[in-house]
N, CA, C and O atoms as a printed pandas DataFrame, in Angstrom:
     atom_number atom_name residue_name chain_id  residue_number  x_coord  y_coord  z_coord
0              1         N          MET        A               1  -35.061   -1.822   13.374
1              2        CA          MET        A               1  -34.188   -1.252   12.369
2              3         C          MET        A               1  -33.277   -2.353   11.818
3              4         O          MET        A               1  -32.694   -3.108   12.596
4              5         N          PRO        A               2  -33.143   -2.457   10.501
5              6        CA          PRO        A               2  -32.256   -3.471    9.933
6              7         C          PRO        A               2  -30.789   -3.119   10.177
7              8         O          PRO        A               2  -30.429   -1.953   10.342
8              9         N          THR        A               3  -29.971   -4.136   10.195
9             10        CA          THR        A               3  -28.542   -3.937   10.393
10            11         C          THR        A               3  -27.919   -3.437    9.108
11            12         O          THR        A               3  -28.171   -3.984    8.035
12            13         N          SER        A               4  -27.106   -2.399    9.215
13            14        CA          SER        A               4  -26.362   -1.898    8.058
14            15         C          SER        A               4  -24.890   -2.242    8.242
15            16         O          SER        A               4  -24.371   -2.264    9.359
16            17         N          TRP        A               5  -24.240   -2.506    7.134
17            18        CA          TRP        A               5  -22.838   -2.894    7.141
18            19         C          TRP        A               5  -21.996   -1.821    6.477
19            20         O          TRP        A               5  -22.454   -1.143    5.558
20            21         N          THR        A               6  -20.760   -1.667    6.945
21            22        CA          THR        A               6  -19.811   -0.736    6.343
22            23         C          THR        A               6  -18.476   -1.453    6.183
23            24         O          THR        A               6  -17.940   -2.020    7.135
24            25         N          ILE        A               7  -17.959   -1.418    4.980
25            26        CA          ILE        A               7  -16.628   -1.943    4.699
26            27         C          ILE        A               7  -15.806   -0.773    4.188
27            28         O          ILE        A               7  -16.161   -0.130    3.200
28            29         N          ALA        A               8  -14.699   -0.507    4.877
29            30        CA          ALA        A               8  -13.903    0.679    4.561
30            31         C          ALA        A               8  -12.421    0.333    4.482
31            32         O          ALA        A               8  -11.921   -0.534    5.198
32            33         N          ILE        A               9  -11.735    1.046    3.582
33            34        CA          ILE        A               9  -10.291    0.931    3.421
34            35         C          ILE        A               9   -9.718    2.320    3.631
35            36         O          ILE        A               9  -10.118    3.267    2.954
36            37         N          ASP        A              10   -8.796    2.448    4.551
37            38        CA          ASP        A              10   -8.193    3.751    4.879
38            39         C          ASP        A              10   -7.045    4.028    3.913
39            40         O          ASP        A              10   -5.881    3.780    4.229
40            41         N          TRP        A              11   -7.385    4.543    2.736
41            42        CA          TRP        A              11   -6.392    4.757    1.677
42            43         C          TRP        A              11   -5.310    5.738    2.087
43            44         O          TRP        A              11   -4.176    5.620    1.622
44            45         N          ASP        A              12   -5.623    6.704    2.943
45            46        CA          ASP        A              12   -4.640    7.702    3.372
46            47         C          ASP        A              12   -3.838    7.266    4.595
47            48         O          ASP        A              12   -2.874    7.932    4.972
48            49         N          ARG        A              13   -4.229    6.150    5.218
49            50        CA          ARG        A              13   -3.584    5.644    6.428
50            51         C          ARG        A              13   -3.547    6.701    7.530
51            52         O          ARG        A              13   -2.544    6.858    8.226
52            53         N          ASN        A              14   -4.661    7.422    7.673
53            54        CA          ASN        A              14   -4.734    8.446    8.712
54            55         C          ASN        A              14   -5.590    8.009    9.902
55            56         O          ASN        A              14   -5.763    8.776   10.849
56            57         N          GLY        A              15   -6.124    6.798    9.866
57            58        CA          GLY        A              15   -6.836    6.230   10.997
58            59         C          GLY        A              15   -8.295    6.605   11.144
59            60         O          GLY        A              15   -8.934    6.191   12.111
60            61         N          ASP        A              16   -8.850    7.383   10.208
61            62        CA          ASP        A              16  -10.242    7.815   10.411
62            63         C          ASP        A              16  -11.243    7.255    9.400
63            64         O          ASP        A              16  -12.446    7.426    9.597
64            65         N          TYR        A              17  -10.811    6.607    8.349
65            66        CA          TYR        A              17  -11.714    5.996    7.361
66            67         C          TYR        A              17  -12.773    6.983    6.852
67            68         O          TYR        A              17  -13.902    6.581    6.574
68            69         N          SER        A              18  -12.425    8.252    6.729
69            70        CA          SER        A              18  -13.440    9.247    6.362
70            71         C          SER        A              18  -13.169    9.956    5.037
71            72         O          SER        A              18  -13.927   10.849    4.660
72            73         N          SER        A              19  -12.122    9.585    4.330
73            74        CA          SER        A              19  -11.862   10.213    3.033
74            75         C          SER        A              19  -12.926    9.789    2.029
75            76         O          SER        A              19  -13.643    8.812    2.248
76            77         N          ALA        A              20  -13.020   10.508    0.954
77            78        CA          ALA        A              20  -14.106   10.319   -0.015
78            79         C          ALA        A              20  -14.214    8.891   -0.541
79            80         O          ALA        A              20  -15.329    8.407   -0.739
80            81         N          GLN        A              21  -13.123    8.212   -0.769
81            82        CA          GLN        A              21  -13.149    6.876   -1.368
82            83         C          GLN        A              21  -12.994    5.748   -0.344
83            84         O          GLN        A              21  -12.963    4.579   -0.729
84            85         N          ASP        A              22  -12.898    6.068    0.942
85            86        CA          ASP        A              22  -12.640    5.040    1.966
86            87         C          ASP        A              22  -13.783    4.036    2.106
87            88         O          ASP        A              22  -13.527    2.840    2.244
88            89         N          ASP        A              23  -15.008    4.481    2.074
89            90        CA          ASP        A              23  -16.159    3.584    2.228
90            91         C          ASP        A              23  -16.419    2.889    0.890
91            92         O          ASP        A              23  -16.872    3.522   -0.064
92            93         N          VAL        A              24  -16.130    1.585    0.825
93            94        CA          VAL        A              24  -16.300    0.820   -0.411
94            95         C          VAL        A              24  -17.544   -0.062   -0.366
95            96         O          VAL        A              24  -17.725   -0.915   -1.235
96            97         N          THR        A              25  -18.396    0.132    0.627
97            98        CA          THR        A              25  -19.559   -0.728    0.839
98            99         C          THR        A              25  -20.428   -0.864   -0.405
99           100         O          THR        A              25  -20.846   -1.971   -0.743
100          101         N          ASN        A              26  -20.704    0.231   -1.084
101          102        CA          ASN        A              26  -21.585    0.189   -2.257
102          103         C          ASN        A              26  -20.971   -0.527   -3.450
103          104         O          ASN        A              26  -21.678   -0.850   -4.405
104          105         N          ARG        A              27  -19.676   -0.779   -3.412
105          106        CA          ARG        A              27  -18.999   -1.463   -4.507
106          107         C          ARG        A              27  -18.783   -2.947   -4.235
107          108         O          ARG        A              27  -18.326   -3.681   -5.112
108          109         N          VAL        A              28  -19.111   -3.392   -3.019
109          110        CA          VAL        A              28  -18.856   -4.786   -2.640
110          111         C          VAL        A              28  -19.812   -5.717   -3.384
111          112         O          VAL        A              28  -21.032   -5.565   -3.320
112          113         N          MET        A              29  -19.231   -6.674   -4.085
113          114        CA          MET        A              29  -20.003   -7.706   -4.768
114          115         C          MET        A              29  -19.996   -8.991   -3.944
115          116         O          MET        A              29  -20.944   -9.775   -3.988
116          117         N          SER        A              30  -18.916   -9.195   -3.196
117          118        CA          SER        A              30  -18.769  -10.379   -2.368
118          119         C          SER        A              30  -17.819  -10.050   -1.221
119          120         O          SER        A              30  -16.817   -9.360   -1.409
120          121         N          ALA        A              31  -18.146  -10.552   -0.029
121          122        CA          ALA        A              31  -17.278  -10.380    1.135
122          123         C          ALA        A              31  -17.319  -11.653    1.968
123          124         O          ALA        A              31  -18.392  -12.168    2.281
124          125         N          LYS        A              32  -16.152  -12.149    2.319
125          126        CA          LYS        A              32  -16.064  -13.337    3.146
126          127         C          LYS        A              32  -14.854  -13.175    4.059
127          128         O          LYS        A              32  -13.760  -12.842    3.603
128          129         N          TRP        A              33  -15.065  -13.416    5.362
129          130        CA          TRP        A              33  -13.939  -13.324    6.271
130          131         C          TRP        A              33  -13.970  -14.452    7.276
131          132         O          TRP        A              33  -15.011  -15.047    7.553
132          133         N          SER        A              34  -12.793  -14.726    7.814
133          134        CA          SER        A              34  -12.663  -15.720    8.874
134          135         C          SER        A              34  -11.777  -15.117    9.953
135          136         O          SER        A              34  -10.968  -14.225    9.696
136          137         N          LEU        A              35  -11.949  -15.625   11.156
137          138        CA          LEU        A              35  -11.169  -15.130   12.287
138          139         C          LEU        A              35  -10.078  -16.108   12.702
139          140         O          LEU        A              35   -9.537  -16.012   13.803
140          141         N          GLY        A              36   -9.761  -17.039   11.827
141          142        CA          GLY        A              36   -8.641  -17.927   12.059
142          143         C          GLY        A              36   -9.002  -19.359   12.377
143          144         O          GLY        A              36   -8.213  -20.258   12.089
144          145         N          PHE        A              37  -10.161  -19.611   12.960
145          146        CA          PHE        A              37  -10.572  -20.966   13.282
146          147         C          PHE        A              37  -11.567  -21.449   12.227
147          148         O          PHE        A              37  -12.780  -21.329   12.400
148          149         N          ASP        A              38  -11.038  -21.994   11.140
149          150        CA          ASP        A              38  -11.880  -22.421   10.029
150          151         C          ASP        A              38  -12.348  -23.868   10.159
151          152         O          ASP        A              38  -13.317  -24.265    9.512
152          153         N          GLU        A              39  -11.671  -24.656   10.986
153          154        CA          GLU        A              39  -12.018  -26.055   11.151
154          155         C          GLU        A              39  -12.252  -26.362   12.621
155          156         O          GLU        A              39  -11.682  -25.715   13.499
156          157         N          LEU        A              40  -13.089  -27.346   12.881
157          158        CA          LEU        A              40  -13.375  -27.763   14.252
158          159         C          LEU        A              40  -12.134  -28.349   14.921
159          160         O          LEU        A              40  -11.277  -28.933   14.257
160          161         N          TYR        A              41  -12.048  -28.188   16.227
161          162        CA          TYR        A              41  -11.008  -28.793   17.064
162          163         C          TYR        A              41   -9.598  -28.351   16.689
163          164         O          TYR        A              41   -8.644  -29.110   16.862
164          165         N          THR        A              42   -9.464  -27.146   16.184
165          166        CA          THR        A              42   -8.150  -26.608   15.853
166          167         C          THR        A              42   -7.533  -25.995   17.104
167          168         O          THR        A              42   -8.175  -25.200   17.791
168          169         N          ASP        A              43   -6.293  -26.360   17.400
169          170        CA          ASP        A              43   -5.617  -25.842   18.589
170          171         C          ASP        A              43   -5.107  -24.420   18.401
171          172         O          ASP        A              43   -5.178  -23.604   19.320
172          173         N          LEU        A              44   -4.596  -24.125   17.216
173          174        CA          LEU        A              44   -4.057  -22.803   16.930
174          175         C          LEU        A              44   -4.817  -22.177   15.773
175          176         O          LEU        A              44   -5.169  -22.846   14.801
176          177         N          ALA        A              45   -5.055  -20.907   15.897
177          178        CA          ALA        A              45   -5.771  -20.193   14.834
178          179         C          ALA        A              45   -4.824  -19.871   13.683
179          180         O          ALA        A              45   -3.641  -19.604   13.895
180          181         N          ASP        A              46   -5.351  -19.899   12.477
181          182        CA          ASP        A              46   -4.623  -19.398   11.312
182          183         C          ASP        A              46   -4.752  -17.886   11.309
183          184         O          ASP        A              46   -5.407  -17.305   12.174
184          185         N          ASN        A              47   -4.124  -17.257   10.334
185          186        CA          ASN        A              47   -4.292  -15.811   10.188
186          187         C          ASN        A              47   -5.740  -15.492    9.851
187          188         O          ASN        A              47   -6.422  -16.282    9.198
188          189         N          THR        A              48   -6.205  -14.334   10.296
189          190        CA          THR        A              48   -7.534  -13.904    9.885
190          191         C          THR        A              48   -7.458  -13.498    8.420
191          192         O          THR        A              48   -6.399  -13.109    7.928
192          193         N          LEU        A              49   -8.589  -13.593    7.728
193          194        CA          LEU        A              49   -8.580  -13.331    6.295
194          195         C          LEU        A              49   -9.897  -12.699    5.883
195          196         O          LEU        A              49  -10.969  -13.156    6.279
196          197         N          LEU        A              50   -9.809  -11.656    5.094
197          198        CA          LEU        A              50  -10.971  -11.028    4.464
198          199         C          LEU        A              50  -10.729  -11.059    2.970
199          200         O          LEU        A              50   -9.681  -10.631    2.488
200          201         N          ARG        A              51  -11.707  -11.568    2.244
201          202        CA          ARG        A              51  -11.613  -11.585    0.781
202          203         C          ARG        A              51  -12.782  -10.779    0.238
203          204         O          ARG        A              51  -13.945  -11.121    0.451
204          205         N          LEU        A              52  -12.455   -9.709   -0.464
205          206        CA          LEU        A              52  -13.470   -8.834   -1.051
206          207         C          LEU        A              52  -13.400   -8.898   -2.564
207          208         O          LEU        A              52  -12.316   -8.990   -3.141
208          209         N          THR        A              53  -14.547   -8.851   -3.200
209          210        CA          THR        A              53  -14.635   -8.624   -4.636
210          211         C          THR        A              53  -15.427   -7.343   -4.805
211          212         O          THR        A              53  -16.565   -7.240   -4.347
212          213         N          LEU        A              54  -14.817   -6.362   -5.469
213          214        CA          LEU        A              54  -15.429   -5.048   -5.645
214          215         C          LEU        A              54  -15.707   -4.780   -7.115
215          216         O          LEU        A              54  -15.002   -5.274   -7.995
216          217         N          ASP        A              55  -16.743   -3.991   -7.366
217          218        CA          ASP        A              55  -17.053   -3.530   -8.721
218          219         C          ASP        A              55  -15.983   -2.512   -9.124
219          220         O          ASP        A              55  -15.741   -1.536   -8.413
220          221         N          ASN        A              56  -15.360   -2.749  -10.251
221          222        CA          ASN        A              56  -14.303   -1.865  -10.745
222          223         C          ASN        A              56  -14.616   -1.385  -12.161
223          224         O          ASN        A              56  -13.713   -1.166  -12.969
224          225         N          THR        A              57  -15.905   -1.224  -12.448
225          226        CA          THR        A              57  -16.329   -0.823  -13.795
226          227         C          THR        A              57  -15.637    0.456  -14.251
227          228         O          THR        A              57  -15.245    0.566  -15.413
228          229         N          ASP        A              58  -15.484    1.422  -13.348
229          230        CA          ASP        A              58  -14.865    2.703  -13.705
230          231         C          ASP        A              58  -13.348    2.712  -13.505
231          232         O          ASP        A              58  -12.708    3.756  -13.641
232          233         N          ARG        A              59  -12.767    1.537  -13.180
233          234        CA          ARG        A              59  -11.325    1.356  -12.988
234          235         C          ARG        A              59  -10.774    2.190  -11.833
235          236         O          ARG        A              59   -9.596    2.546  -11.837
236          237         N          LEU        A              60  -11.607    2.504  -10.853
237          238        CA          LEU        A              60  -11.169    3.248   -9.666
238          239         C          LEU        A              60  -10.054    2.505   -8.943
239          240         O          LEU        A              60   -9.126    3.130   -8.429
240          241         N          PHE        A              61  -10.132    1.172   -8.898
241          242        CA          PHE        A              61   -9.177    0.362   -8.152
242          243         C          PHE        A              61   -8.096   -0.260   -9.034
243          244         O          PHE        A              61   -7.456   -1.231   -8.632
244          245         N          SER        A              62   -7.889    0.282  -10.217
245          246        CA          SER        A              62   -6.835   -0.211  -11.109
246          247         C          SER        A              62   -5.572    0.607  -10.868
247          248         O          SER        A              62   -5.548    1.801  -11.168
248          249         N          PRO        A              63   -4.519   -0.016  -10.330
249          250        CA          PRO        A              63   -3.315    0.739   -9.962
250          251         C          PRO        A              63   -2.678    1.523  -11.105
251          252         O          PRO        A              63   -2.036    2.545  -10.864
252          253         N          GLU        A              64   -2.844    1.065  -12.338
253          254        CA          GLU        A              64   -2.214    1.754  -13.470
254          255         C          GLU        A              64   -3.056    2.913  -14.013
255          256         O          GLU        A              64   -2.604    3.629  -14.906
256          257         N          ASN        A              65   -4.266    3.107  -13.492
257          258        CA          ASN        A              65   -5.159    4.161  -13.964
258          259         C          ASN        A              65   -4.778    5.501  -13.317
259          260         O          ASN        A              65   -5.169    5.782  -12.184
260          261         N          ALA        A              66   -4.022    6.313  -14.038
261          262        CA          ALA        A              66   -3.527    7.587  -13.498
262          263         C          ALA        A              66   -4.640    8.598  -13.257
263          264         O          ALA        A              66   -4.432    9.560  -12.519
264          265         N          SER        A              67   -5.819    8.413  -13.857
265          266        CA          SER        A              67   -6.914    9.360  -13.646
266          267         C          SER        A              67   -7.783    8.995  -12.438
267          268         O          SER        A              67   -8.716    9.727  -12.108
268          269         N          SER        A              68   -7.489    7.881  -11.781
269          270        CA          SER        A              68   -8.236    7.474  -10.587
270          271         C          SER        A              68   -7.839    8.349   -9.404
271          272         O          SER        A              68   -6.655    8.638   -9.231
272          273         N          PRO        A              69   -8.809    8.782   -8.574
273          274        CA          PRO        A              69   -8.455    9.553   -7.376
274          275         C          PRO        A              69   -7.617    8.740   -6.382
275          276         O          PRO        A              69   -7.039    9.303   -5.452
276          277         N          LEU        A              70   -7.549    7.415   -6.576
277          278        CA          LEU        A              70   -6.752    6.569   -5.698
278          279         C          LEU        A              70   -5.379    6.242   -6.284
279          280         O          LEU        A              70   -4.640    5.435   -5.718
280          281         N          PHE        A              71   -5.037    6.855   -7.400
281          282        CA          PHE        A              71   -3.751    6.592   -8.044
282          283         C          PHE        A              71   -2.621    6.869   -7.048
283          284         O          PHE        A              71   -2.570    7.930   -6.426
284          285         N          GLY        A              72   -1.726    5.904   -6.914
285          286        CA          GLY        A              72   -0.616    6.018   -5.981
286          287         C          GLY        A              72   -0.928    5.505   -4.578
287          288         O          GLY        A              72   -0.017    5.314   -3.772
288          289         N          LYS        A              73   -2.203    5.281   -4.281
289          290        CA          LYS        A              73   -2.603    4.785   -2.962
290          291         C          LYS        A              73   -2.972    3.309   -2.983
291          292         O          LYS        A              73   -3.190    2.708   -1.931
292          293         N          LEU        A              74   -3.043    2.725   -4.170
293          294        CA          LEU        A              74   -3.451    1.329   -4.325
294          295         C          LEU        A              74   -2.256    0.403   -4.119
295          296         O          LEU        A              74   -1.769   -0.246   -5.045
296          297         N          VAL        A              75   -1.813    0.368   -2.885
297          298        CA          VAL        A              75   -0.655   -0.431   -2.501
298          299         C          VAL        A              75   -0.995   -1.214   -1.229
299          300         O          VAL        A              75   -1.941   -0.867   -0.524
300          301         N          PRO        A              76   -0.232   -2.262   -0.937
301          302        CA          PRO        A              76   -0.492   -3.031    0.287
302          303         C          PRO        A              76   -0.308   -2.193    1.559
303          304         O          PRO        A              76    0.185   -1.065    1.526
304          305         N          GLN        A              77   -0.720   -2.787    2.662
305          306        CA          GLN        A              77   -0.593   -2.232    4.005
306          307         C          GLN        A              77   -1.499   -1.026    4.262
307          308         O          GLN        A              77   -1.142   -0.117    5.012
308          309         N          ARG        A              78   -2.672   -1.031    3.630
309          310        CA          ARG        A              78   -3.704   -0.047    3.955
310          311         C          ARG        A              78   -4.673   -0.701    4.933
311          312         O          ARG        A              78   -5.076   -1.842    4.705
312          313         N          PRO        A              79   -5.064   -0.021    6.016
313          314        CA          PRO        A              79   -5.997   -0.605    6.985
314          315         C          PRO        A              79   -7.381   -0.843    6.373
315          316         O          PRO        A              79   -7.872   -0.045    5.575
316          317         N          VAL        A              80   -7.994   -1.966    6.771
317          318        CA          VAL        A              80   -9.326   -2.350    6.295
318          319         C          VAL        A              80  -10.178   -2.676    7.516
319          320         O          VAL        A              80   -9.688   -3.249    8.489
320          321         N          ARG        A              81  -11.472   -2.304    7.459
321          322        CA          ARG        A              81  -12.361   -2.527    8.603
322          323         C          ARG        A              81  -13.750   -2.916    8.121
323          324         O          ARG        A              81  -14.260   -2.349    7.155
324          325         N          VAL        A              82  -14.367   -3.894    8.802
325          326        CA          VAL        A              82  -15.744   -4.311    8.549
326          327         C          VAL        A              82  -16.541   -4.043    9.820
327          328         O          VAL        A              82  -16.186   -4.532   10.892
328          329         N          GLN        A              83  -17.627   -3.260    9.702
329          330        CA          GLN        A              83  -18.468   -2.936   10.849
330          331         C          GLN        A              83  -19.937   -3.134   10.525
331          332         O          GLN        A              83  -20.346   -3.086    9.365
332          333         N          SER        A              84  -20.732   -3.360   11.581
333          334        CA          SER        A              84  -22.186   -3.391   11.441
334          335         C          SER        A              84  -22.785   -2.420   12.441
335          336         O          SER        A              84  -22.191   -2.114   13.475
336          337         N          ASP        A              85  -23.988   -1.941   12.105
337          338        CA          ASP        A              85  -24.711   -1.011   12.981
338          339         C          ASP        A              85  -26.174   -1.434   12.990
339          340         O          ASP        A              85  -26.843   -1.401   11.957
340          341         N          ASP        A              86  -26.670   -1.834   14.166
341          342        CA          ASP        A              86  -28.062   -2.264   14.276
342          343         C          ASP        A              86  -28.968   -1.158   14.805
343          344         O          ASP        A              86  -30.117   -1.417   15.164
344          345         N          GLY        A              87  -28.460    0.069   14.856
345          346        CA          GLY        A              87  -29.233    1.198   15.352
346          347         C          GLY        A              87  -28.952    1.503   16.807
347          348         O          GLY        A              87  -29.166    2.627   17.261
348          349         N          ALA        A              88  -28.475    0.510   17.545
349          350        CA          ALA        A              88  -28.149    0.705   18.957
350          351         C          ALA        A              88  -26.646    0.578   19.203
351          352         O          ALA        A              88  -26.090    1.262   20.063
352          353         N          THR        A              89  -25.996   -0.300   18.441
353          354        CA          THR        A              89  -24.585   -0.584   18.673
354          355         C          THR        A              89  -23.840   -0.712   17.350
355          356         O          THR        A              89  -24.316   -1.355   16.415
356          357         N          VAL        A              90  -22.672   -0.096   17.286
357          358        CA          VAL        A              90  -21.767   -0.289   16.154
358          359         C          VAL        A              90  -20.743   -1.333   16.579
359          360         O          VAL        A              90  -20.055   -1.174   17.587
360          361         N          ARG        A              91  -20.655   -2.408   15.790
361          362        CA          ARG        A              91  -19.744   -3.499   16.112
362          363         C          ARG        A              91  -18.683   -3.624   15.022
363          364         O          ARG        A              91  -18.993   -3.566   13.832
364          365         N          THR        A              92  -17.452   -3.793   15.431
365          366        CA          THR        A              92  -16.368   -4.051   14.496
366          367         C          THR        A              92  -16.170   -5.559   14.421
367          368         O          THR        A              92  -15.892   -6.206   15.431
368          369         N          HIS        A              93  -16.315   -6.118   13.219
369          370        CA          HIS        A              93  -16.236   -7.561   13.016
370          371         C          HIS        A              93  -14.871   -8.019   12.525
371          372         O          HIS        A              93  -14.449   -9.142   12.800
372          373         N          TRP        A              94  -14.187   -7.151   11.801
373          374        CA          TRP        A              94  -12.893   -7.547   11.247
374          375         C          TRP        A              94  -12.051   -6.296   11.049
375          376         O          TRP        A              94  -12.547   -5.281   10.559
376          377         N          VAL        A              95  -10.789   -6.364   11.427
377          378        CA          VAL        A              95   -9.817   -5.295   11.183
378          379         C          VAL        A              95   -8.540   -5.955   10.706
379          380         O          VAL        A              95   -8.097   -6.949   11.281
380          381         N          GLY        A              96   -7.952   -5.410    9.663
381          382        CA          GLY        A              96   -6.714   -5.987    9.154
382          383         C          GLY        A              96   -6.047   -5.047    8.173
383          384         O          GLY        A              96   -6.293   -3.841    8.172
384          385         N          TRP        A              97   -5.201   -5.622    7.340
385          386        CA          TRP        A              97   -4.418   -4.858    6.382
386          387         C          TRP        A              97   -4.640   -5.395    4.978
387          388         O          TRP        A              97   -4.804   -6.599    4.779
388          389         N          LEU        A              98   -4.643   -4.504    4.025
389          390        CA          LEU        A              98   -4.730   -4.875    2.621
390          391         C          LEU        A              98   -3.435   -5.578    2.227
391          392         O          LEU        A              98   -2.341   -5.053    2.434
392          393         N          ASP        A              99   -3.574   -6.764    1.661
393          394        CA          ASP        A              99   -2.403   -7.532    1.269
394          395         C          ASP        A              99   -2.103   -7.368   -0.216
395          396         O          ASP        A              99   -0.947   -7.203   -0.604
396          397         N          SER        A             100   -3.137   -7.413   -1.043
397          398        CA          SER        A             100   -2.914   -7.289   -2.484
398          399         C          SER        A             100   -4.165   -6.744   -3.158
399          400         O          SER        A             100   -5.272   -6.845   -2.629
400          401         N          ILE        A             101   -3.967   -6.168   -4.328
401          402        CA          ILE        A             101   -5.055   -5.671   -5.170
402          403         C          ILE        A             101   -4.896   -6.356   -6.520
403          404         O          ILE        A             101   -3.867   -6.214   -7.181
404          405         N          GLN        A             102   -5.928   -7.105   -6.926
405          406        CA          GLN        A             102   -5.847   -7.872   -8.156
406          407         C          GLN        A             102   -7.038   -7.547   -9.048
407          408         O          GLN        A             102   -8.084   -8.187   -8.934
408          409         N          PRO        A             103   -6.897   -6.556   -9.939
409          410        CA          PRO        A             103   -7.980   -6.269  -10.877
410          411         C          PRO        A             103   -8.186   -7.428  -11.836
411          412         O          PRO        A             103   -7.231   -8.084  -12.253
412          413         N          GLY        A             104   -9.466   -7.675  -12.187
413          414        CA          GLY        A             104   -9.768   -8.684  -13.194
414          415         C          GLY        A             104   -9.214   -8.248  -14.535
415          416         O          GLY        A             104   -9.204   -7.060  -14.856
416          417         N          VAL        A             105   -8.760   -9.195  -15.304
417          418        CA          VAL        A             105   -8.186   -8.859  -16.601
418          419         C          VAL        A             105   -9.231   -9.028  -17.692
419          420         O          VAL        A             105  -10.206   -9.761  -17.529
420          421         N          GLY        A             106   -9.020   -8.357  -18.777
421          422        CA          GLY        A             106   -9.936   -8.482  -19.917
422          423         C          GLY        A             106  -10.727   -7.204  -20.135
423          424         O          GLY        A             106  -11.345   -6.666  -19.217
424          425         N          ARG        A             107  -10.693   -6.748  -21.335
425          426        CA          ARG        A             107  -11.376   -5.516  -21.695
426          427         C          ARG        A             107  -12.892   -5.671  -21.697
427          428         O          ARG        A             107  -13.607   -4.728  -21.357
428          429         N          TYR        A             108  -13.388   -6.836  -22.072
429          430        CA          TYR        A             108  -14.823   -7.015  -22.254
430          431         C          TYR        A             108  -15.488   -7.862  -21.172
431          432         O          TYR        A             108  -16.704   -8.053  -21.190
432          433         N          GLY        A             109  -14.700   -8.363  -20.239
433          434        CA          GLY        A             109  -15.260   -9.162  -19.157
434          435         C          GLY        A             109  -15.774   -8.280  -18.034
435          436         O          GLY        A             109  -15.797   -7.054  -18.142
436          437         N          ALA        A             110  -16.180   -8.922  -16.968
437          438        CA          ALA        A             110  -16.649   -8.175  -15.791
438          439         C          ALA        A             110  -15.457   -7.444  -15.185
439          440         O          ALA        A             110  -14.407   -8.044  -14.957
440          441         N          ARG        A             111  -15.615   -6.176  -14.931
441          442        CA          ARG        A             111  -14.544   -5.399  -14.320
442          443         C          ARG        A             111  -14.700   -5.447  -12.805
443          444         O          ARG        A             111  -15.532   -4.757  -12.216
444          445         N          THR        A             112  -13.879   -6.274  -12.210
445          446        CA          THR        A             112  -13.890   -6.440  -10.762
446          447         C          THR        A             112  -12.460   -6.339  -10.257
447          448         O          THR        A             112  -11.505   -6.376  -11.032
448          449         N          VAL        A             113  -12.334   -6.212   -8.950
449          450        CA          VAL        A             113  -11.026   -6.250   -8.305
450          451         C          VAL        A             113  -11.174   -7.076   -7.041
451          452         O          VAL        A             113  -12.178   -6.980   -6.336
452          453         N          GLU        A             114  -10.169   -7.886   -6.764
453          454        CA          GLU        A             114  -10.199   -8.722   -5.557
454          455         C          GLU        A             114   -9.045   -8.328   -4.672
455          456         O          GLU        A             114   -8.869   -8.900   -3.596
């Protein structure tokens, strides 16, 4: 069985990642994370970091879009989780907090959010 990945943001901060918009996996265009040791022979780890680029064609992740079901929830300090499932084991690879939401600008460009 191939490994499946899930990237979720707990918009309601209720700890279950099960609300309708929490699973953002299908919108992920790019995902990169580190666990703090980015260079060899480092004595102390840096902060862990996850950088996501999501498809925002429908402006779901645009904080000013009052018609978005996430309106009012697009703020920092929302829990984020990256997991994989190989059919036998579910593994959590990264857990952290949303720091910022930065929609791409431009009416005619690619609509993304980082």
